[in-house]
C-alpha positions as CSV (number, residue, x, y, z in Angstrom):
1,X,22.0,34.8,-50.9
2,X,18.8,36.7,-50.7
3,X,15.6,34.7,-50.7
4,X,13.5,34.8,-53.9
5,X,10.4,34.8,-51.8
6,X,8.6,37.7,-50.0
7,X,8.1,37.4,-46.3
8,X,4.3,36.7,-47.0
9,X,5.2,34.0,-49.4
10,X,7.7,32.4,-46.9
11,X,5.0,32.4,-44.3
12,X,2.5,30.7,-46.6
13,X,5.1,28.1,-47.6
14,X,5.9,27.4,-44.0
15,X,2.1,26.9,-43.4
16,X,1.9,24.4,-46.4
17,X,5.2,22.7,-46.0
18,X,3.5,19.3,-45.6
19,X,1.5,19.6,-48.9
20,X,2.5,17.1,-51.5
21,X,1.6,16.3,-55.1
22,X,3.7,13.0,-55.1
23,X,0.7,10.7,-55.6
24,X,-0.4,12.6,-58.7
25,X,3.0,12.7,-60.3
26,X,3.6,9.0,-59.5
27,X,0.4,8.2,-61.5
28,X,1.3,10.6,-64.3
29,X,4.7,8.9,-64.8
30,X,3.4,5.3,-64.3
31,X,0.4,5.1,-66.7
32,X,2.4,5.8,-70.0
33,X,4.7,2.9,-69.4
34,X,2.3,-0.1,-69.8
35,X,0.1,1.9,-72.3
36,X,3.0,2.5,-74.7
37,X,4.5,-1.0,-74.3
38,X,1.1,-2.8,-74.8
39,X,0.1,-0.7,-77.9
40,X,3.5,-1.0,-79.5
41,X,3.5,-4.8,-78.9
42,X,0.0,-5.1,-80.5
43,X,1.2,-2.9,-83.4
44,X,4.1,-5.3,-84.0
45,X,1.9,-8.3,-83.8
46,X,-0.5,-6.8,-86.3
47,X,2.3,-5.8,-88.7
48,X,4.1,-9.1,-88.5
49,X,0.9,-10.9,-89.4
50,X,0.2,-8.4,-92.2
51,X,1.4,-8.2,-95.8
52,X,4.2,-5.8,-95.4
53,X,5.8,-7.1,-92.2
54,X,8.0,-5.0,-89.9
55,X,9.1,-1.8,-91.6
56,X,11.2,1.3,-90.7
57,X,8.4,3.2,-89.0
58,X,7.9,0.2,-86.7
59,X,11.5,0.3,-85.6
60,X,11.3,4.0,-84.9
61,X,8.2,3.5,-82.8
62,X,10.0,0.8,-80.8
63,X,12.9,3.2,-80.2
64,X,10.4,6.0,-79.2
65,X,8.6,3.7,-76.8
66,X,12.0,2.8,-75.2
67,X,12.8,6.6,-74.8
68,X,9.4,7.2,-73.2
69,X,9.9,4.4,-70.8
70,X,13.3,5.8,-69.9
71,X,11.7,9.3,-69.4
72,X,9.0,7.9,-67.1
73,X,11.5,5.9,-65.2
74,X,13.7,8.9,-64.7
75,X,10.8,10.9,-63.5
76,X,9.8,8.2,-61.0
77,X,13.3,7.7,-59.7
78,X,14.5,11.3,-59.5
79,X,11.1,13.1,-59.0
80,X,8.9,12.4,-56.0
81,X,11.6,10.6,-53.9
82,X,13.7,13.9,-54.1
83,X,11.2,16.6,-53.6
84,X,9.1,16.9,-56.8
85,X,5.6,17.7,-55.9
86,X,6.6,19.4,-52.6
87,X,7.4,23.1,-51.8
88,X,11.0,24.0,-52.4
89,X,11.4,25.2,-48.8
90,X,10.7,21.8,-47.5
91,X,13.2,20.0,-49.7
92,X,16.8,19.5,-48.6
93,X,19.8,20.8,-50.6
94,X,20.8,17.2,-51.6
95,X,17.3,16.4,-52.8
96,X,17.3,19.6,-54.8
97,X,20.5,18.7,-56.5
98,X,19.3,15.2,-57.3
99,X,16.0,16.5,-58.6
100,X,17.9,18.8,-61.1
101,X,20.1,15.9,-62.1
102,X,16.9,13.9,-62.9
103,X,15.5,16.8,-64.9
104,X,18.6,16.8,-67.0
105,X,18.3,13.1,-67.8
106,X,14.6,13.3,-68.4
107,X,15.0,16.2,-70.9
108,X,17.2,14.1,-73.1
109,X,14.7,11.3,-73.2
110,X,11.9,13.7,-73.9
111,X,13.5,15.4,-76.9
112,X,14.7,12.2,-78.5
113,X,11.3,10.6,-78.1
114,X,9.6,13.6,-79.8
115,X,12.0,13.5,-82.7
116,X,11.7,9.8,-83.2
117,X,7.9,9.9,-83.1
118,X,7.9,12.5,-85.9
119,X,10.4,10.5,-88.0
120,X,8.1,7.4,-87.6
121,X,5.1,9.3,-88.9
122,X,7.2,10.6,-91.9
123,X,8.5,7.1,-92.6
124,X,4.9,5.9,-92.7
125,X,4.0,8.7,-95.1
126,X,6.9,7.8,-97.4
127,X,5.8,4.1,-97.4
128,X,2.1,4.6,-98.4
129,X,2.2,7.6,-100.6
130,X,4.0,7.2,-104.0
131,X,3.8,10.8,-105.4
132,X,7.4,11.9,-106.1
133,X,6.8,15.5,-105.1
134,X,5.2,14.6,-101.9
135,X,8.0,12.1,-101.1
136,X,10.6,14.8,-101.6
137,X,8.7,17.0,-99.1
138,X,8.6,14.2,-96.7
139,X,12.4,13.6,-97.0
140,X,13.0,17.4,-96.6
141,X,10.8,17.4,-93.4
142,X,12.5,14.3,-92.1
143,X,16.0,16.0,-92.6
144,X,14.8,19.0,-90.7
145,X,13.4,16.9,-87.8
146,X,16.6,14.9,-87.6
147,X,18.7,18.0,-87.5
148,X,16.3,19.5,-84.9
149,X,16.6,16.4,-82.7
150,X,20.4,16.2,-83.0
151,X,20.7,20.0,-82.3
152,X,18.5,19.9,-79.2
153,X,20.3,16.8,-77.8
154,X,23.8,18.3,-78.3
155,X,22.6,21.6,-76.8
156,X,21.4,19.8,-73.7
157,X,24.7,17.8,-73.5
158,X,26.7,21.1,-73.3
159,X,24.1,23.3,-71.7
160,X,26.5,24.1,-68.9
161,X,30.3,24.1,-68.9
162,X,31.1,22.2,-66.8
163,X,27.9,20.2,-67.0
164,X,27.8,19.7,-63.3
165,X,27.0,23.4,-62.9
166,X,23.4,22.5,-64.2
167,X,22.4,20.7,-61.0
168,X,25.0,21.8,-58.4
169,X,24.9,25.5,-57.4
170,X,28.3,25.2,-55.7
171,X,30.0,24.7,-59.1
172,X,30.7,27.9,-61.0
173,X,30.2,27.6,-64.8
174,X,28.7,29.1,-67.9
175,X,25.2,28.0,-69.0
176,X,22.8,28.8,-71.8
177,X,19.8,30.9,-71.0
178,X,17.2,28.4,-69.8
179,X,14.3,30.5,-70.7
180,X,15.4,31.3,-74.3
181,X,16.3,27.6,-74.9
182,X,13.0,26.3,-73.5
183,X,10.9,28.8,-75.6
184,X,12.7,27.8,-78.8
185,X,12.4,24.0,-78.2
186,X,8.7,24.1,-77.4
187,X,7.6,26.6,-80.1
188,X,9.6,24.9,-82.8
189,X,8.3,21.5,-81.7
190,X,4.6,22.7,-81.8
191,X,5.1,24.2,-85.4
192,X,6.7,20.9,-86.5
193,X,3.8,18.9,-85.1
194,X,1.2,20.8,-86.9
195,X,3.2,20.7,-90.2
196,X,3.7,16.9,-89.9
197,X,0.1,16.0,-89.2
198,X,-1.4,18.3,-91.8
199,X,1.1,17.3,-94.5
200,X,-0.9,14.4,-96.2
201,X,-4.2,16.3,-96.3
202,X,-3.7,18.0,-99.7
203,X,-2.7,14.6,-101.2
204,X,-5.7,12.9,-99.9
205,X,-8.0,15.6,-101.2
206,X,-6.7,15.0,-104.7
207,X,-7.4,11.3,-104.7
208,X,-10.2,9.9,-106.9
209,X,-12.3,8.8,-104.0
210,X,-15.9,9.6,-102.9
211,X,-16.1,12.7,-100.6
212,X,-17.1,10.7,-97.5
213,X,-14.0,8.5,-97.9
214,X,-11.8,11.6,-98.3
215,X,-13.2,13.1,-95.1
216,X,-12.7,9.8,-93.2
217,X,-9.1,9.6,-94.4
218,X,-8.4,13.2,-93.5
219,X,-9.8,12.6,-90.0
220,X,-7.7,9.5,-89.5
221,X,-4.5,11.4,-90.5
222,X,-5.4,14.4,-88.4
223,X,-5.9,12.4,-85.2
224,X,-2.3,13.4,-84.3
225,X,-3.4,17.0,-83.9
226,X,-4.7,16.0,-80.5
227,X,-1.0,15.8,-79.6
228,X,-0.7,19.4,-80.5
229,X,-3.2,20.3,-77.8
230,X,-0.9,18.6,-75.2
231,X,2.0,20.7,-76.8
232,X,0.0,23.9,-76.4
233,X,-0.8,23.1,-72.8
234,X,2.9,22.4,-72.1
235,X,3.9,25.6,-73.9
236,X,1.5,27.6,-71.7
237,X,3.2,26.2,-68.6
238,X,6.6,26.9,-70.1
239,X,5.7,30.6,-70.8
240,X,4.8,30.9,-67.1
241,X,8.2,29.4,-66.2
242,X,10.2,31.1,-63.5
243,X,8.4,30.3,-60.3
244,X,11.1,29.9,-57.6
245,X,9.0,27.2,-56.1
246,X,10.1,25.0,-59.0
247,X,9.7,21.6,-57.3
248,X,6.0,22.3,-56.8
249,X,5.5,24.0,-60.2
250,X,7.2,21.3,-62.1
251,X,4.4,18.8,-61.6
252,X,2.1,19.9,-64.6
253,X,5.2,20.4,-66.8
254,X,6.5,16.9,-66.0
255,X,3.1,15.4,-66.7
256,X,2.7,17.1,-70.1
257,X,6.4,16.1,-70.9
258,X,5.5,12.4,-70.8
259,X,2.0,12.6,-72.3
260,X,3.1,14.5,-75.4
261,X,5.3,11.7,-76.8
262,X,2.8,9.1,-75.6
263,X,0.1,10.9,-77.7
264,X,2.4,10.6,-80.7
265,X,3.0,6.9,-80.1
266,X,-0.7,6.2,-79.8
267,X,-1.5,8.2,-83.0
268,X,1.0,5.8,-84.7
269,X,-0.2,2.6,-83.1
270,X,-4.0,2.8,-82.7
271,X,-5.0,3.0,-86.4
272,X,-3.0,-0.2,-87.1
273,X,-4.5,-1.9,-84.0
274,X,-8.0,-0.9,-85.1
275,X,-7.5,-2.3,-88.5
276,X,-6.3,-5.6,-87.0
277,X,-9.3,-5.9,-84.8
278,X,-11.7,-5.1,-87.7
279,X,-10.2,-7.8,-89.7
280,X,-10.5,-10.3,-86.8
281,X,-14.2,-9.3,-86.4
282,X,-14.8,-9.8,-90.2
283,X,-13.1,-13.2,-90.1
284,X,-15.2,-14.3,-87.2
285,X,-18.4,-13.2,-89.0
286,X,-17.3,-15.0,-92.1
287,X,-16.6,-18.2,-90.2
288,X,-20.0,-18.0,-88.4
289,X,-21.7,-17.5,-91.8
290,X,-19.9,-20.4,-93.4
291,X,-20.7,-22.7,-90.5
292,X,-24.4,-21.7,-90.7
293,X,-24.5,-22.5,-94.4
294,X,-22.9,-25.9,-94.1
295,X,-24.8,-27.0,-91.0
296,X,-28.1,-27.1,-93.0
297,X,-27.0,-29.7,-95.5
298,X,-24.1,-31.6,-94.0
299,X,-23.1,-31.0,-90.3
300,X,-19.8,-32.8,-90.7
301,X,-18.6,-30.7,-93.7
302,X,-15.8,-28.2,-93.0
303,X,-13.9,-25.8,-95.2
304,X,-10.3,-24.9,-94.4
305,X,-9.2,-21.3,-95.3
306,X,-7.0,-20.9,-98.3
307,X,-3.4,-19.8,-98.1
308,X,-1.8,-17.2,-100.3
309,X,1.5,-17.8,-102.1
310,X,3.4,-16.2,-99.2
311,X,1.8,-18.6,-96.7
312,X,-0.6,-16.1,-95.1
313,X,-4.3,-17.0,-94.7
314,X,-6.8,-15.4,-97.1
315,X,-10.4,-15.3,-96.0
316,X,-13.6,-14.1,-97.5
317,X,-14.6,-14.8,-101.1
318,X,-11.1,-16.0,-102.0
319,X,-11.1,-18.9,-99.5
320,X,-12.5,-21.8,-101.6
321,X,-10.2,-21.6,-104.5
322,X,-6.7,-20.4,-105.4
323,X,-5.3,-20.2,-108.9
324,X,-1.7,-21.4,-109.2
325,X,0.2,-21.2,-112.5
326,X,1.9,-24.5,-113.7
327,X,5.2,-24.6,-115.6
328,X,4.8,-24.8,-119.3
329,X,6.6,-28.1,-119.3
330,X,3.9,-29.9,-117.2
331,X,2.8,-33.1,-118.9
332,X,-0.7,-34.3,-119.4
333,X,0.1,-37.3,-117.3
334,X,1.0,-35.1,-114.3
335,X,-2.2,-33.2,-114.7
336,X,-4.3,-36.4,-114.6
337,X,-2.9,-37.5,-111.3
338,X,-4.4,-36.6,-108.0
339,X,-2.9,-34.6,-105.2
340,X,-1.2,-37.8,-103.8
341,X,0.6,-38.6,-107.0
342,X,-1.8,-41.5,-108.0
343,X,-3.7,-41.8,-111.2
344,X,-7.4,-41.3,-111.2
345,X,-8.0,-44.9,-112.0
346,X,-6.0,-46.0,-108.9
347,X,-7.8,-43.9,-106.4
348,X,-9.7,-46.8,-105.1
349,X,-6.5,-48.4,-103.9
350,X,-5.2,-45.2,-102.2
351,X,-5.0,-45.1,-98.5
352,X,-7.5,-42.8,-96.7
353,X,-6.3,-39.2,-96.3
354,X,-7.4,-36.6,-94.0
355,X,-6.7,-33.7,-96.3
356,X,-6.1,-33.4,-100.0
357,X,-6.0,-31.0,-102.8
358,X,-8.5,-31.5,-105.6
359,X,-6.8,-30.7,-108.9
360,X,-8.3,-29.8,-112.2
361,X,-6.9,-28.8,-115.6
362,X,-8.2,-25.5,-116.9
363,X,-7.6,-24.2,-120.4
364,X,-8.6,-20.6,-120.4
365,X,-6.7,-17.4,-121.2
366,X,-7.6,-14.9,-118.5
367,X,-5.0,-13.6,-116.0
368,X,-5.2,-13.4,-112.3
369,X,-4.8,-10.1,-110.4
370,X,-1.8,-9.5,-108.2
371,X,-3.6,-10.5,-105.0
372,X,-4.5,-13.9,-106.3
373,X,-8.2,-13.2,-106.5
374,X,-10.3,-16.0,-107.9
375,X,-11.2,-15.4,-111.5
376,X,-10.7,-17.1,-114.9
377,X,-7.3,-18.8,-114.7
378,X,-4.6,-18.5,-117.4
379,X,-3.8,-21.5,-119.7
380,X,-2.1,-24.5,-118.1
381,X,-3.1,-23.8,-114.5
382,X,-4.6,-25.7,-111.7
383,X,-7.1,-24.7,-109.2
384,X,-6.5,-25.9,-105.7
385,X,-9.6,-26.2,-103.7
386,X,-8.6,-26.7,-100.1
387,X,-11.6,-28.5,-98.9
388,X,-12.1,-31.7,-97.0
389,X,-15.3,-33.7,-96.3
390,X,-15.5,-36.2,-93.5
391,X,-18.2,-38.8,-92.9
392,X,-17.9,-40.7,-89.7
393,X,-20.3,-43.5,-88.7
394,X,-20.5,-45.2,-85.4
395,X,-21.0,-48.9,-85.6
396,X,-21.3,-51.4,-82.7
397,X,-19.9,-54.8,-83.6
398,X,-20.6,-57.9,-81.7
399,X,-18.1,-60.5,-80.7
400,X,-15.6,-59.0,-78.3
401,X,-18.2,-56.8,-76.6
402,X,-16.3,-53.5,-77.2
403,X,-17.2,-50.4,-79.1
404,X,-15.1,-49.6,-82.1
405,X,-15.0,-46.6,-84.4
406,X,-14.6,-47.0,-88.1
407,X,-14.0,-44.1,-90.6
408,X,-15.3,-44.2,-94.2
409,X,-12.8,-43.9,-97.0
410,X,-12.5,-40.2,-97.9
411,X,-14.0,-39.1,-101.2
412,X,-11.9,-37.9,-104.0
413,X,-13.7,-36.8,-107.0
414,X,-13.1,-34.6,-110.0
415,X,-14.7,-31.2,-109.9
């Protein structure tokens, strides 16, 4: 077989046969693994502690992360150890065959990861936007992306018949045109990326919000366009595809192939992680403020955060009180007993408690909002103020010569 290189090119390759990009490609394939795993784990932690819990878009991001890890692992296992990053004339025939086999496996992970990331974004859109027309557009886009992903995966599976002909030059077979297939895959992927990331912008602009908030929301939802930049860079490399020194030229293409799905995963995860960190910062600020306010009058007074009806903590202005509706059949006798089941008159005989609920009967006719915000309660309700007050005195008693601690009886009083 005639060499694809000119004599001058062969001389140059012989002179640079020891050149290697192996270190660069090892870093390129290694970094996305911990980044994707850590950010996805933080996303799941934030979602599990949130109001909605784990939803469909979270499961899709988990699957996309698994595919990305598989893609990077394939690149690390089949790439640099078998000639990737070196000139093709310095690579053995066995390593060239193994490198092509790894490229076949990596391409499957790449296409599935891209499709899954897009589906996760669309599932997120469907969950937060309730406009019927927009939801139909989202479902239509999701159907197209799903068909695109299945079509690309099946095409790769039967790219050559027999499939061994893809990586083994000794096997005679029929294969699809690699250039046409690659152009179609990358151009359609770029167009779909732009469509998906710009899809919610018209809906946001029609919301009844101040202009600055609209701009902020549009910016947040357009962060994913940064992924399109990586797609454009990869497409530029693909359009210049055809270099016979493919083990050397595959380095930038391989790097873009892992950072493109990584960008989509980060665009899904980072806003949720940022929201979680912002809430933690607000909670810490509220706690410090509350501690400062209480320290001036009573240094031993603490306030426990309220719990919502689903068991999750509620901080901020809602923390002191929670309105809970009582059954209509609640008797007056039950309302006049304290949180331990004892009557108000018998409180003096009650055992000391470390934590109690102070209960009051309220007879007003205002409703509570869905979030359980504190307001005027409806009739026949109780307000549960989760607050405890501790007073500890140190007394030294004579007689046995030992120090003993004695706690005062906790106060229980009507509000």
